[in-house]
PAGU-374675 format. One record per residue (C-alpha): residue number from 0; residue in three letters; x, y, z. Coordinates in steps of 0.1 Angstrom, whole numbers. Layout:
! PAGU-374675
NUM; ALA; X; Y; Z
...
***
This chain:
! PAGU-374675
0; UNK; 634; 386; 862
1; UNK; 653; 411; 838
2; UNK; 646; 449; 834
3; UNK; 644; 466; 800
4; UNK; 640; 498; 799
5; UNK; 627; 513; 768
6; UNK; 659; 520; 750
7; UNK; 662; 486; 753
8; UNK; 628; 478; 735
9; UNK; 633; 500; 709
10; UNK; 666; 480; 702
11; UNK; 653; 450; 699
12; UNK; 620; 461; 677
13; UNK; 640; 486; 655
14; UNK; 667; 460; 651
15; UNK; 695; 481; 658
16; UNK; 731; 480; 659
17; UNK; 729; 458; 691
18; UNK; 696; 437; 688
19; UNK; 712; 404; 679
20; UNK; 736; 404; 711
21; UNK; 706; 416; 731
22; UNK; 679; 390; 723
23; UNK; 711; 366; 729
24; UNK; 712; 380; 761
25; UNK; 675; 375; 773
26; UNK; 666; 347; 758
27; UNK; 645; 321; 786
28; UNK; 647; 350; 806
29; UNK; 619; 365; 822
30; UNK; 614; 403; 809
31; UNK; 596; 433; 826
32; UNK; 595; 467; 824
33; UNK; 573; 496; 838
34; UNK; 538; 505; 822
35; UNK; 553; 534; 814
36; UNK; 570; 523; 785
37; UNK; 539; 508; 776
38; UNK; 529; 546; 765
39; UNK; 567; 552; 752
40; UNK; 571; 522; 730
41; UNK; 536; 532; 712
42; UNK; 548; 567; 705
43; UNK; 580; 557; 692
44; UNK; 556; 530; 669
45; UNK; 534; 558; 657
46; UNK; 565; 576; 643
47; UNK; 572; 542; 624
48; UNK; 546; 517; 615
49; UNK; 565; 494; 595
50; UNK; 576; 482; 625
51; UNK; 546; 472; 641
52; UNK; 541; 436; 635
53; UNK; 576; 436; 651
54; UNK; 569; 453; 683
55; UNK; 539; 430; 690
56; UNK; 554; 404; 691
57; UNK; 585; 418; 716
58; UNK; 559; 435; 731
59; UNK; 541; 399; 741
60; UNK; 572; 385; 757
61; UNK; 575; 414; 786
62; UNK; 556; 420; 821
63; UNK; 545; 453; 822
64; UNK; 549; 466; 858
65; UNK; 526; 486; 879
66; UNK; 531; 527; 881
67; UNK; 520; 529; 919
68; UNK; 528; 555; 946
69; UNK; 558; 533; 960
70; UNK; 572; 535; 928
71; UNK; 567; 577; 923
72; UNK; 581; 577; 958
73; UNK; 611; 560; 952
74; UNK; 616; 581; 919
75; UNK; 616; 611; 935
76; UNK; 648; 599; 959
77; UNK; 668; 585; 930
78; UNK; 702; 605; 926
79; UNK; 708; 624; 896
80; UNK; 699; 661; 895
81; UNK; 699; 658; 855
82; UNK; 681; 627; 853
83; UNK; 646; 628; 833
84; UNK; 619; 622; 848
85; UNK; 612; 587; 832
86; UNK; 640; 573; 835
87; UNK; 638; 581; 873
88; UNK; 606; 557; 869
89; UNK; 618; 531; 848
90; UNK; 652; 527; 876
91; UNK; 628; 528; 909
92; UNK; 599; 501; 891
93; UNK; 631; 477; 886
94; UNK; 647; 485; 922
95; UNK; 618; 477; 939
96; UNK; 609; 446; 918
97; UNK; 644; 431; 930
98; UNK; 652; 423; 893
99; UNK; 686; 404; 883
100; UNK; 695; 428; 857
101; UNK; 686; 465; 847
102; UNK; 692; 466; 804
103; UNK; 695; 501; 789
104; UNK; 717; 521; 764
105; UNK; 714; 555; 782
106; UNK; 743; 559; 796
107; UNK; 730; 588; 820
108; UNK; 705; 563; 829
109; UNK; 730; 532; 834
110; UNK; 751; 551; 854
111; UNK; 723; 568; 883
112; UNK; 710; 526; 882
113; UNK; 743; 519; 891
114; UNK; 738; 540; 919
115; UNK; 710; 524; 930
116; UNK; 727; 492; 934
117; UNK; 714; 478; 905
118; UNK; 730; 454; 877
119; UNK; 736; 474; 845
120; UNK; 734; 457; 811
121; UNK; 737; 474; 776
122; UNK; 742; 441; 754
123; UNK; 769; 451; 724
124; UNK; 784; 478; 743
125; UNK; 799; 463; 769
***
């Protein structure tokens, strides 16, 4: 299972610079993210309705993992005094799910995910 943070999902939806490389990397993989990404994605989509159909096709490929007490407790322990709460939740969710890779285009989040022992990917950037 490969975990996608919101930046990776939005890269796929909006067809940003790295989207083709990312899509190729994800082919035939089981994809997952935190349920909080569902909110993040839909909030971003409200700002740009033209991509809604693309978003729905991508969202259908992703397994949404629950935000529960173990995730919250683990997120509290993720290193980084300046790491955003939602980023810590993404890292904790991936960590507890035992994913084979964590995909993000956020350099700060990538660094702290690696500190938690997660293998990180940023297709097109690395």
